[in-house]
C-alpha positions in Angstrom: 10.8 -24.8 -3.4 9.8 -22.3 -0.8 10.9 -19.1 -0.6 12.7 -18.1 2.6 12.5 -14.6 4.2 15.5 -14.2 6.2 13.2 -11.4 8.7 10.6 -14.3 9.6 13.4 -16.7 9.9 14.9 -14.8 12.8 12.0 -14.0 13.9 11.0 -17.6 14.3 14.8 -18.7 15.9 14.4 -16.1 17.9 11.1 -17.5 19.8 12.2 -21.0 19.6 14.8 -19.3 22.5 11.9 -17.5 24.6 11.0 -18.7 28.5 8.3 -18.2 30.1 7.8 -18.3 33.7 4.3 -18.2 35.8 4.1 -15.8 38.1 2.4 -16.0 42.0 -0.6 -14.0 40.9 -1.2 -16.7 37.7 -0.3 -14.2 35.3 3.0 -15.4 32.8 5.9 -13.4 31.7 8.4 -14.2 28.8 11.6 -13.0 27.7 14.3 -14.1 24.7 17.7 -13.5 26.9 19.6 -12.9 23.1 17.8 -10.2 23.1 18.2 -7.4 26.0 14.7 -5.9 26.7 12.4 -8.4 24.7 9.8 -9.2 28.0 6.9 -9.4 27.4 3.6 -10.0 30.0 0.1 -12.1 29.8 -2.9 -13.1 31.5 -1.7 -16.4 29.5 0.7 -18.3 27.9 -0.7 -17.7 24.4 -1.2 -14.1 25.4 2.7 -13.2 26.4 3.5 -15.0 23.6 1.3 -13.0 21.2 3.2 -9.9 23.3 6.3 -11.0 23.4 6.2 -12.3 19.5 5.4 -8.7 18.7 7.7 -7.0 21.5 10.5 -8.5 19.4 9.2 -7.8 16.0 9.3 -3.5 16.7 12.7 -4.7 18.8 14.0 -5.8 15.2 12.4 -3.0 13.0 13.8 0.0 15.6 17.2 -1.8 15.7 17.7 -2.2 12.1 16.8 1.9 11.4 18.9 3.6 14.4 21.9 0.7 13.2 21.8 -1.3 16.5 23.8 -4.3 16.5 21.2 -7.2 16.6 22.6 -10.7 18.1 23.5 -13.8 16.0 20.5 -16.3 16.0 20.2 -19.8 14.6 23.4 -18.6 11.9 21.4 -15.6 11.1 23.3 -12.4 11.1 21.2 -9.0 10.5 24.2 -6.7 11.0 25.8 -7.9 7.8 25.3 -5.5 4.6 22.9 -6.7 2.5 23.8 -8.3 -1.4 23.0 -5.8 -3.9 22.9 -7.9 -7.4 22.4 -5.4 -10.2 19.5 -5.0 -12.5 21.1 -7.4 -15.2 21.0 -10.2 -13.2 17.0 -10.1 -12.6 
């Protein structure tokens, strides 16, 4: 069974909700509605997608560090306290 990484899964779920628009000048903009303030621009759709992913990664890490509430996406709630197992369980 492949390993499951919660942050990677959250990132992929959020990116699947991304909305893109082509602007009048031919460039692109992307946003993730559930993630307020996560927006990116690019000269190509691919560049815009890459910028959006990078912006989302930074947004998640800053949110976690500062204790900001993050939206539940794809059933993944990063706001929960982590469950820690005792060292004896390992």
